[in-house]
N, C-alpha and C positions, 0 to 999 in steps of 0.2 A: 800500211804495214811498214815497219822500219826496214831500211837497207842494211846489210851487213857486208863488210869486207873480209874475205878470207885470203890471206896473203902468206907468202914465205920469202925469206931473205935468201939471196943467192948463196950466202956462206953456209946455209943449213943443208945444202945439197952436196952429198959426197961425190967424188969424181964418178962419172958415168961413161960407159961405152956408148957408141952410137946406137947399138942394138938395144941397150938398156933404155936409152932415151926415147927410142921409137916405141918400145913396148909400153913405157909409162905414159907416153903421149897418147897412145890408143886407149889405154885404161882410163886416163883422166878425161878424155874426150867422151867416153861412154858415160861417165858420171855427169858431165856437163849436159849431155843429151838427156839424161834422166831429169836433170834440173829443168830443162826446157819443157819436157813432157809434163812435169809437175807444175809448171807455170811460175817458178821462182827465179829463173835465170835472168840476170840483167846484163852482165858483161864479164868477159874474162880474156886475159892475155898473159903472156909470159916470155921467157927467154931474154929478159932484160937484166943487165948487170952494169958494172962500171964502164965496160967498153961501149955500151949503147948511149951513154950520156952525150948529148950534142952541144949544148951551150948552157950558160947560166944567165940570169937577168937580175939586175939590181937597180934600184932607183938612185939616181944621182941628180940632185937639184930638181927633183920632181919629174925627171924623165927616165924612162927605161933604157938601161945600157946593157947590151948583150955582149957576152964574151965566150970564147971557147974554154974558159977556165979562169981562175981556179974554181974547182967545185968544192962544195962543202966537204971538209975533212971527215971521213967516216970509214969505218972498217966493214960496215954492212951496207949491202945494196939490195934493193928490192929485186926479186927474181921473177915473181909473177903474182897474179891476183885474180880473184873472182868476186863479183858483186852479185849478191842474191837479195831478193825481196821476200822475206818470210815474217810470220806474225810473232814468233817468240825466239828467245835466246836458245831454247831447246831445239828448235828447228834448225837454227844456224849451227848448233853443235853437231847435229846429225850430218848435215852436208859437209862441214869441215872434216869430220871424221871419215866420210866417204872419200874425200879428196886425199887426205893423209894416207889412207889405205892404198889408194890407186897409185900414188906417187912414191910412197915409202920415204917421205921426209916430212918434218913438222910443218904445221900450219898455225897461223895466228888469226884470231877473229876479233874484229872491231865492229861495234854498232855505230852507225852514223847518227849524229844528233838529229833531233826532229826539227831543228831550226836554230837560229841565232840565240833565241831566248833560252833554250836548253844549254847552249854553250856558256852563256853568261851566268846562268844559275849554277852550273857545275863549277866554273871558275870562282864564283862568289863563295860557294860552300867549301872549296879547297883552301881559300884564303883565310877562312875563319878558324 
């Protein structure tokens, strides 16, 4: 079965009170528990944003060089994500909808490629 990433950017989340975050955390944890019971849950985490970035790494003369910045210039930061293992896009749509309802902010869904061959095929098709 393919894996799907259900994710949201931190910028999509309107300001929340501590009470709202606690309520939404409980609601989304209930959905994650349903995913576990259904056997589709792989991994989830959240609460990440620009402030949680620790370092960057780039290759210089074939060696990794770690720095505490600068980070890639972007206005968007990943806020959280869930990875599920389901057979169809429709199943992924169902679970993403459940998370969007529990959190009351948008979610974006990506299907992980089946391997490097699929990535190469997709890039070749896009180039044509």
